[in-house]
C-alpha positions in Angstrom: 8.8 16.6 11.7 10.6 15.9 8.4 10.7 19.6 7.3 12.9 21.9 9.4 12.9 25.7 9.7 15.7 26.2 7.2 14.1 23.9 4.5 12.5 25.1 1.3 9.5 23.1 0.3 9.0 23.1 -3.5 5.3 23.3 -4.4 4.0 23.2 -8.0 4.2 26.5 -9.8 5.4 28.4 -6.8 8.6 30.6 -6.7 11.4 29.5 -4.5 14.6 31.2 -3.3 17.8 30.7 -5.3 19.8 27.7 -4.2 23.4 27.7 -3.3 26.0 25.2 -4.7 26.1 23.4 -1.4 22.4 23.0 -1.0 20.9 19.5 -1.2 17.6 18.5 -2.8 15.5 15.6 -1.5 12.2 14.0 -2.8 9.5 12.6 -0.5 9.7 9.7 -2.9 11.9 9.9 -6.1 9.1 9.1 -8.5 9.4 10.3 -12.2 7.0 13.1 -11.4 9.1 14.3 -8.5 12.4 14.0 -10.4 10.8 15.9 -13.4 10.0 18.8 -11.0 13.7 19.1 -10.1 14.7 18.9 -13.8 12.2 21.6 -14.8 13.6 23.9 -12.2 17.2 23.2 -13.1 17.8 21.5 -9.7 20.0 18.5 -9.0 18.0 15.2 -8.8 18.4 13.3 -5.5 19.8 9.8 -5.8 17.3 7.0 -5.6 16.3 3.6 -7.0 14.4 2.9 -10.3 10.6 3.3 -10.4 10.1 -0.4 -10.7 12.0 -0.9 -7.4 10.0 1.8 -5.7 6.7 0.3 -6.8 7.7 -3.2 -5.7 9.1 -2.4 -2.3 6.2 -0.1 -1.3 3.6 -2.8 -2.1 2.1 -4.9 0.7 3.0 -7.9 -1.5 6.7 -7.1 -0.7 6.2 -6.7 3.1 4.0 -9.8 3.2 7.0 -11.9 2.1 8.8 -10.8 5.3 6.2 -12.6 7.5 2.6 -12.6 8.7 2.2 -11.9 12.4 -1.6 -11.9 12.7 -3.5 -15.2 13.0 -5.2 -16.1 9.7 -3.4 -13.3 7.7 -2.4 -13.8 4.1 -1.8 -12.0 0.9 -4.2 -13.3 -1.8 -4.2 -13.0 -5.5 -7.3 -14.9 -6.5 -11.0 -13.8 -6.0 -12.2 -17.3 -5.2 -9.6 -17.7 -2.4 -10.4 -14.2 -1.1 -14.1 -14.9 -1.1 -13.6 -18.1 0.7 -11.3 -16.5 3.3 -13.6 -13.7 4.3 -16.6 -16.0 4.4 -14.9 -18.0 7.2 -15.0 -16.8 10.8 -12.3 -14.3 11.7 -10.3 -15.0 14.8 -11.6 -11.7 16.1 -14.9 -11.6 14.4 -14.1 -9.1 11.6 -11.8 -9.3 8.6 -9.8 -6.4 7.2 -9.0 -6.3 3.5 -6.1 -3.9 2.5 -5.1 -3.0 -1.0 -1.5 -3.4 -2.1 -1.0 0.4 -2.0 -2.6 2.7 0.5 -1.8 5.4 3.1 -3.5 7.4 5.8 -6.1 4.6 6.4 -7.2 4.6 2.8 -7.6 1.5 0.6 -9.0 -0.7 3.4 -12.4 -2.3 4.1 -13.7 -4.2 7.1 -15.7 -7.4 6.5 -18.4 -8.0 9.3 -18.9 -11.3 11.1 -22.0 -11.9 9.0 -19.9 -12.2 5.9 -19.1 -10.0 2.9 -21.8 -7.8 1.4 -22.1 -7.2 -2.4 -20.3 -3.9 -1.9 -17.5 -5.7 0.0 -17.0 -8.2 -2.8 -16.9 -5.4 -5.4 -14.2 -3.7 -3.4 -12.2 -7.0 -3.2 -12.7 -7.6 -7.0 -11.5 -4.1 -7.9 -8.6 -4.3 -5.5 -7.4 -7.6 -7.1 -7.7 -6.1 -10.6 -4.8 -3.8 -9.7 -2.6 -6.9 -10.1 -0.7 -6.8 -6.8 -2.8 -8.9 -4.6 -4.6 -7.9 -1.4 -3.8 -8.4 2.3 -6.4 -10.1 4.3 -6.1 -10.2 8.1 -8.3 -10.1 11.2 -9.4 -6.7 12.4 -7.9 -6.2 15.8 -8.2 -3.6 18.5 -4.9 -1.7 18.5 -3.7 -0.7 22.0 -0.6 1.2 21.1 1.1 2.1 17.8 4.9 2.3 17.3 7.3 3.0 14.4 11.0 3.1 13.8 12.8 4.8 10.9 16.2 4.2 9.3 18.4 5.2 6.5 19.7 2.5 4.2 22.9 3.2 2.3 23.7 1.7 -1.1 26.3 -0.7 0.4 23.7 -2.3 2.7 24.7 -0.6 5.9 22.0 1.4 7.7 21.4 3.7 10.7 18.3 3.5 12.9 16.3 6.2 14.6 14.5 6.0 18.0 11.4 4.0 18.6 8.4 6.3 18.3 4.9 6.4 19.7 2.3 7.1 16.9 -1.1 8.7 17.2 -3.9 7.9 14.7 -7.5 9.0 14.4 -10.4 6.5 14.3 -10.0 6.2 10.5 -6.3 5.2 10.8 -4.9 8.6 9.6 -1.6 9.6 11.2 -1.9 12.5 13.7 1.6 12.7 15.1 4.6 10.9 16.6 6.9 11.3 19.5 9.9 9.5 20.9 8.8 6.6 23.1 9.9 6.5 26.7 12.2 3.6 27.4 9.5 1.7 29.4 6.9 1.9 26.5 7.8 -1.4 24.9 8.5 -4.6 26.7 11.8 -6.5 26.1 10.2 -9.0 23.7 8.3 -6.2 21.8 11.6 -4.3 21.3 13.3 -7.4 20.0 10.5 -8.1 17.6 10.4 -4.6 16.3 14.2 -4.4 15.8 14.2 -7.9 14.2 11.5 -6.7 11.8 13.5 -3.7 10.9 16.6 -5.7 10.2 14.6 -8.2 8.1 13.1 -5.3 6.1 16.5 -3.7 5.5 18.0 -6.9 4.3 15.2 -7.4 1.8 15.2 -3.8 0.6 19.0 -3.9 0.0 18.6 -7.2 -1.9 16.1 -5.5 -4.2 18.4 -2.5 -4.8 16.6 0.0 -2.6 18.5 2.7 -0.7 17.3 5.8 1.2 14.8 6.5 3.9 12.4 3.9 5.3 10.2 3.1 8.2 8.2 0.2 9.7 5.1 0.4 11.8 4.1 -2.1 14.5 1.5 -2.2 17.3 0.4 -3.9 20.4 -3.1 -5.3 20.1 -5.8 -7.2 22.0 -5.8 -10.8 21.0 -8.8 -13.0 20.5 -8.2 -14.6 23.9 -8.3 -11.2 25.6 -4.6 -11.1 26.1 -2.1 -8.7 24.6 0.0 -9.5 21.5 2.3 -7.7 19.2 2.5 -7.2 15.4 6.0 -5.9 14.6 5.5 -5.2 10.9 2.0 -3.9 10.0 3.4 -1.5 7.3 6.7 -1.0 5.5 7.3 2.5 3.9 10.3 2.7 1.6 10.2 6.5 1.5 9.9 9.5 3.8 6.8 9.5 6.0 4.9 12.3 7.8 6.4 11.2 11.1 9.9 10.4 9.8 12.3 10.8 12.8 15.4 9.0 11.7 18.9 9.6 10.4 19.2 12.3 7.7 22.6 11.9 6.1 21.8 14.7 3.6 21.8 17.2 6.4 25.6 17.0 6.5 25.2 19.9 4.1 22.9 22.9 4.5 19.4 21.7 3.5 17.3 22.8 0.6 
């Protein structure tokens, strides 16, 4: 959805058509490696924040500061606190431990109601050694997944895209997105998702980030059998596979 028919995707060590002066280059995420690829090919580097900003705002530690919407959820930095948390009963039976950095369902581990196994504790210990903390939250049955993307400008203004329905496989890997029909979310769910987006934008701008971003939320089955909503399960300060938001750089022919 991000790449359109007129786009040229730069792959390592592959030739590409010559660019015109009006063409625009964009990086999935403007990391030093990505920017180095542009320089090596004599292409203009896209604007973006510094690496330390990218690292901070894409960590779960950053989004955790914006709020915890699941019962018993917390970002933990200490192994004793983590061990104590997962040894307690989860509101839903299972705990989910998520590393600070992860995508496509990776970097996660479910802890069973019987308590953590030695392998579970090893995963937790190694995750903490990365130095960014780990997110611990109850494992919930997700009923419907949503996302919304935006473009944040350097002056703090932003433009939002439509609310999307997202499809995942059983491992949590993204399979596709589509614009959600108006009746998909309830009034309160829409308000929560929009409020989470505005909170994320404000925090990102305060840290010096600008560019594409997206947040994920979902409706889930609560411990009492009723439905509840988590408006900010993930914050991505970069392009994503399902990005369907404003693209100001398309004011010029893409490259």
